[in-house]
C-alpha positions as CSV (number, residue, x, y, z in Angstrom):
1,X,70.5,-82.4,51.4
2,X,72.3,-85.1,53.2
3,X,71.5,-88.8,52.8
4,X,69.6,-89.0,56.1
5,X,67.5,-86.0,55.3
6,X,66.5,-87.5,51.9
7,X,65.5,-90.7,53.6
8,X,63.4,-88.9,56.2
9,X,61.7,-86.8,53.5
10,X,60.9,-89.9,51.4
11,X,59.5,-91.6,54.6
12,X,57.3,-88.5,55.3
13,X,56.0,-88.5,51.7
14,X,55.3,-92.2,51.8
15,X,53.4,-91.9,55.1
16,X,51.5,-88.9,53.8
17,X,50.4,-90.9,50.7
18,X,49.3,-93.8,52.8
19,X,47.2,-91.6,55.0
20,X,45.6,-89.9,52.0
21,X,44.8,-93.3,50.5
22,X,43.2,-94.4,53.7
23,X,41.1,-91.3,53.8
24,X,40.0,-91.7,50.2
25,X,39.1,-95.4,50.9
26,X,37.0,-94.3,53.9
27,X,35.2,-91.7,51.7
28,X,34.6,-94.2,48.9
29,X,33.3,-96.8,51.4
30,X,30.9,-94.4,53.0
31,X,29.6,-93.4,49.5
32,X,29.1,-97.0,48.7
33,X,27.2,-97.6,51.9
34,X,25.1,-94.5,51.3
35,X,24.3,-95.9,47.8
36,X,23.3,-99.2,49.2
37,X,21.0,-97.6,51.9
38,X,19.5,-95.5,49.2
39,X,18.8,-98.5,47.0
40,X,17.3,-100.3,50.0
41,X,15.1,-97.3,50.7
42,X,13.9,-97.0,47.2
43,X,13.1,-100.8,47.2
44,X,11.2,-100.4,50.4
45,X,9.2,-97.5,49.0
46,X,8.4,-99.3,45.8
47,X,7.2,-102.4,47.7
48,X,4.4,-100.4,49.2
49,X,3.5,-98.8,45.9
50,X,3.2,-102.0,43.9
51,X,-0.4,-103.1,43.3
52,X,-1.5,-106.7,42.5
53,X,-2.4,-107.4,38.9
54,X,-0.3,-104.7,37.3
55,X,2.5,-107.2,36.3
56,X,-0.1,-109.3,34.5
57,X,-0.9,-106.4,32.1
58,X,1.3,-106.9,29.0
59,X,0.1,-104.0,26.9
60,X,-0.6,-100.4,27.9
61,X,1.5,-100.5,31.0
62,X,2.1,-96.7,31.0
63,X,-1.7,-96.1,30.9
64,X,-2.1,-98.3,34.0
65,X,0.6,-96.3,35.8
66,X,-1.0,-93.0,34.9
67,X,-4.4,-94.1,36.2
68,X,-3.6,-94.6,39.9
69,X,-0.7,-94.1,42.3
70,X,1.5,-92.4,39.7
71,X,2.5,-89.7,42.1
72,X,4.5,-92.1,44.3
73,X,6.4,-93.5,41.3
74,X,7.2,-89.9,40.2
75,X,8.5,-89.0,43.7
76,X,10.7,-92.1,43.8
77,X,12.1,-91.4,40.3
78,X,12.9,-87.8,41.1
79,X,14.5,-88.8,44.4
80,X,16.6,-91.4,42.7
81,X,17.7,-89.0,40.0
82,X,18.6,-86.3,42.6
83,X,20.6,-88.8,44.6
84,X,22.5,-90.0,41.5
85,X,23.3,-86.4,40.6
86,X,24.5,-85.6,44.1
87,X,26.6,-88.8,44.3
88,X,28.2,-88.0,40.9
89,X,29.0,-84.4,42.0
90,X,30.6,-85.7,45.2
91,X,32.7,-88.2,43.3
92,X,33.9,-85.6,40.8
93,X,34.8,-83.2,43.6
94,X,36.8,-85.9,45.4
95,X,38.7,-86.7,42.2
96,X,39.5,-83.1,41.5
97,X,40.8,-82.6,45.1
98,X,43.0,-85.7,44.7
99,X,44.4,-84.5,41.4
100,X,45.1,-81.0,42.7
101,X,46.8,-82.5,45.8
102,X,49.0,-84.7,43.6
103,X,49.9,-81.7,41.3
104,X,50.8,-79.6,44.3
105,X,53.0,-82.3,45.7
106,X,54.7,-82.8,42.4
107,X,55.3,-79.0,42.1
108,X,56.7,-78.9,45.6
109,X,59.1,-81.8,44.7
110,X,60.2,-80.0,41.5
111,X,60.9,-76.8,43.4
112,X,63.2,-78.6,45.9
């Protein structure tokens, strides 16, 4: 390749990496926003579930929870767990895609 072609190829690769980083930043920002909204929603749900006087009970807290309104606590706990698992899976997939893209780019560079 000539010098000008190499410069153009480097510029194309640099721009491609910049666009990929922007896209990854957008994905991470949207995941962070989703997590914050989820946390706010869980807080909103728990505010309606909280009963007066439960915080004053020092011993036997679990028996108080099982006596009344335990169903809502269970639903919120399961929903939080499912959301955490889904968020983890999404992050792992994004990381795998990024690493395979980088490996493919390195392989293409090595072939040239």
